[in-house]
C-alpha positions, 0 to 999 in steps of 0.5 A, a space after each residue: 193476784 192480778 193478771 200482770 202479777 200472775 204473768 210476771 210470776 210465770 216469767 220468773 218461774 220459767 227463768 228459774 227453771 231454765 237456769 236449773 237446767 243449765 250445767 254449773 257455771 253455764 248461763 242461758 243464752 238469750 235470743 237476739 234482739 231485733 227491731 219490729 214495727 207496730 201500728 195501733 188503731 183504737 175503734 172500741 167506744 167502750 174506752 175513751 183512751 187506751 194504753 199499750 203495754 209490752 212485756 218481754 223477758 219479765 220487763 213490763 213497759 208502756 209503749 203507747 199511752 192515751 190513744 183516744 177513741 177513733 185515733 191511730 198511734 202513731 198518727 201515721 207510720 209505725 213505732 219502732 219496738 226493740 225486743 227479743 226475736 220470736 221463733 219456733 225454738 223460743 222458750 216461753 220465758 222469752 215470749 213477748 206479750 201485749 196488754 191493752 188497758 183502759 187508761 183511766 181505770 187501768 183495767 185489761 180490755 182484752 186478754 193478754 196476747 202474744 206479740 210475734 216479733 221478727 226483724 223488720 216485721 210490720 204489725 197493725 193492731 186494731 181494737 174494735 167493737 164486736 157485737 158490743 164486746 172489745 176485740 183485738 184484730 192483728 195483721 202482718 202488713 206485707 207491702 211486697 215489692 211496690 212498683 216505684 212511684 205507686 201508692 198502696 191501698 188496703 181495705 179492712 171491714 171492721 163493722 159487724 154490718 153490712 155482711 159484705 163490703 167493697 171499696 171503689 175509686 171513682 177516678 180509677 178502675 180499682 175495686 176491692 170487693 166482697 169483704 165480710 166482717 174481720 176480713 182485710 185485703 192485700 195492698 193494691 197499687 194506685 197511681 198518685 193523684 186525688 181520688 174519691 173512695 166509695 164504701 159499697 154494700 155488696 148486698 144491694 149496691 148502696 153507698 155506705 159512705 164516701 171520702 172525697 179528695 184523698 191525696 194518694 202519694 207515691 211510695 205511701 201505704 193507706 189503710 181504708 176501713 169501715 167501722 161503726 162509730 157513734 152508732 153509724 157505719 162510717 168509712 175512714 182511712 189512715 196513712 201507714 207508711 
């Protein structure tokens, strides 16, 4: 029995047990549904394309297909997902889980993981290469109270080397410093304009990469990240909202 079948069977069994616990004539009350927002980034070179599947209340469906290596889904922003609200009182059969599959082989790349859903929650998931093995990184994207007319910038260190990295801006005093592997910063404000961003190795202050002519716009959020691509450490960025 494959992983998807075992998971579906467990959900069905949980639902039957819940029904058995109810008094005659009663039906279990389902948690409310809510919309959450999901963004994905594919940085694992072991799969040319990946698919994302979500299971909620025994229903398994594809929410994203054919995300190519090095690409984001959606191209910018977040996909709206309608599912059951997850809280501390939710039973196992109501939990929402996420699967990441290789699109060609349909093999599961990483273990099935819970996908916490709260109304209005923004989540980013990133499939990365961790010392030759796939790993899923999840973040809750908290934009806070952004001052009107400002942009937002975050740094994620998704490369196993160097040990510590910083992001600096040539035309501004902004510096996001000393992030080790798998760490990410909060969002920092940056006034709209065109900037050059530098990824710096904290150990020797050498420049790892740079991205010139980045247009930062008001009321938009940008995720800058350092990752290993094609055997080299490279910096990149994506627009989140």
